[in-house]
C-alpha positions in Angstrom: -54.9 15.4 20.3 -52.1 17.9 20.4 -51.4 17.1 24.1 -51.5 13.3 23.4 -48.9 13.6 20.6 -46.7 16.0 22.7 -46.8 13.6 25.7 -46.0 10.5 23.6 -43.3 12.3 21.6 -41.5 13.1 24.8 -41.6 9.5 25.9 -40.4 8.2 22.5 -37.5 10.7 22.5 -36.4 9.7 26.1 -36.7 6.0 25.1 -34.5 6.5 22.0 -31.9 8.3 24.1 -31.9 5.6 26.7 -31.6 2.9 24.0 -28.7 4.8 22.3 -26.8 5.2 25.5 -27.4 1.6 26.5 -26.2 0.4 23.1 -23.1 2.6 23.2 -22.0 2.0 26.7 -23.5 -1.2 28.2 -24.4 -3.9 25.6 -24.9 -4.7 21.9 -25.8 -7.6 19.6 -23.8 -9.0 16.8 -24.7 -11.5 14.0 -22.1 -14.2 13.4 -21.3 -14.6 9.7 -18.6 -17.4 9.8 -18.4 -20.9 11.2 -15.1 -20.3 12.9 -16.6 -20.8 16.4 -18.5 -24.0 15.6 -20.0 -25.8 17.5 -20.1 -23.2 20.3 -21.6 -20.5 18.0 -23.4 -21.4 14.9 -23.4 -19.5 11.6 -26.1 -16.8 11.7 -26.5 -16.9 15.5 -27.2 -13.5 17.0 -25.1 -12.9 20.1 -25.8 -10.6 23.0 -22.6 -8.9 24.2 -21.6 -6.7 27.1 -19.0 -3.9 26.8 -15.7 -4.4 28.5 -14.3 -1.8 30.9 -10.9 -2.7 32.1 -8.1 -4.4 30.3 -7.3 -6.7 33.2 -10.8 -8.1 33.3 -10.3 -10.1 30.1 -9.6 -13.8 30.8 -8.2 -16.6 28.7 -10.9 -18.7 27.2 -13.5 -16.0 27.1 -15.4 -15.3 23.8 -14.7 -11.8 22.7 -15.9 -9.5 19.9 -13.3 -7.2 18.5 -12.6 -5.1 15.4 -10.1 -6.6 13.0 -8.5 -3.7 11.2 -6.7 -6.2 8.9 -10.0 -7.8 7.8 -12.1 -4.7 8.2 -14.8 -6.5 10.2 -15.9 -7.3 13.7 -15.0 -10.8 14.7 -16.0 -13.3 17.4 -13.1 -15.5 18.7 -11.8 -17.0 21.9 -9.0 -15.4 23.9 -5.9 -17.7 23.7 -3.1 -15.3 24.6 -3.0 -12.6 27.2 -0.4 -9.7 27.3 3.1 -11.0 27.7 2.2 -14.6 27.1 4.4 -17.0 24.9 1.9 -19.0 22.8 2.7 -22.1 20.7 0.3 -23.8 18.4 1.8 -27.3 17.7 1.2 -29.4 14.6 -0.8 -31.9 16.6 -3.3 -29.2 17.4 -2.3 -28.6 21.0 -1.6 -25.2 22.3 1.0 -24.3 24.9 0.9 -21.1 27.0 4.2 -20.2 28.7 5.2 -23.9 28.1 2.1 -25.3 29.8 -0.5 -27.2 27.7 -3.8 -25.4 27.4 -6.9 -27.6 28.0 -9.5 -26.7 25.3 -12.5 -29.0 25.5 -14.4 -26.6 23.2 -12.1 -27.1 20.2 -13.3 -29.2 17.3 -11.8 -30.0 14.0 -8.3 -29.3 15.2 -5.7 -28.1 12.7 -2.0 -28.7 12.0 -1.6 -24.9 11.5 1.3 -24.0 13.8 2.7 -20.7 15.1 4.8 -19.2 17.9 3.6 -15.9 19.3 4.9 -13.5 22.0 1.9 -11.4 22.8 2.8 -7.7 23.3 1.6 -5.6 26.3 -2.0 -4.3 25.8 -2.6 -7.0 23.1 -4.4 -10.3 22.9 -4.2 -13.4 20.7 -7.4 -15.0 19.4 -8.4 -18.3 17.8 -11.7 -19.9 16.7 -13.0 -23.1 18.2 -13.3 -24.7 14.8 -9.6 -24.6 14.2 -9.5 -26.3 10.9 -11.5 -23.6 9.2 -11.0 -20.6 11.5 -9.3 -17.6 10.0 -7.6 -16.4 13.2 -4.3 -15.2 14.6 -2.4 -18.1 13.1 -3.3 -16.7 9.6 -3.3 -12.9 10.1 -0.4 -10.6 9.0 -0.8 -8.9 12.4 -1.9 -11.6 14.9 -2.2 -9.3 17.9 -5.4 -7.4 18.7 -4.9 -4.3 20.8 -7.2 -3.7 23.8 -8.6 -0.6 22.3 -10.0 -2.7 19.4 -11.9 -5.0 21.7 -15.7 -4.2 21.7 -17.2 -6.7 24.2 -17.7 -10.1 25.7 -20.1 -12.5 24.0 -22.6 -13.7 26.7 -25.7 -15.3 25.2 -27.1 -16.7 22.0 -30.4 -14.8 21.6 -31.4 -15.9 18.0 -32.5 -18.3 16.8 -34.7 -19.0 19.8 -34.0 -22.7 19.5 -30.4 -22.0 20.5 -31.1 -19.4 23.1 -28.7 -19.7 26.1 -25.6 -18.7 27.8 -22.2 -19.0 26.2 -20.0 -20.8 28.6 -16.2 -20.6 28.8 
């Protein structure tokens, strides 16, 4: 019996170490608590995310998880502005990046919330897909999220099982 416990204890400890390292450095899950990304992500969806290594790998249109120091929470939003971009949210709901209209087929419930932003180096600008209700860069005191506050890329809805699937750009 002693040998059995000793053998299994070793396996359990190794499994916990592997799980901890994986969660810290490779991927994690987050539960969405707002409707700002509707219909792409539903309220209470659990999202599987991968860590991001490399500032230059972040692309416009990706769904990213980041820490909002202003709101004291982890948020899930879509990348709108990259470093050094000039971004304009017009009152008809359109968005212009460096004076070119951004095509956003995923946006619903557009908003007349406007704003002009010049994204600093090493920072990003985020907005929700459900623009009418999204508390995003257009509303924050500090609209720019520094790369060091980005936690990962949202990849899949894993819960509820009825919505299981890849999150497309």
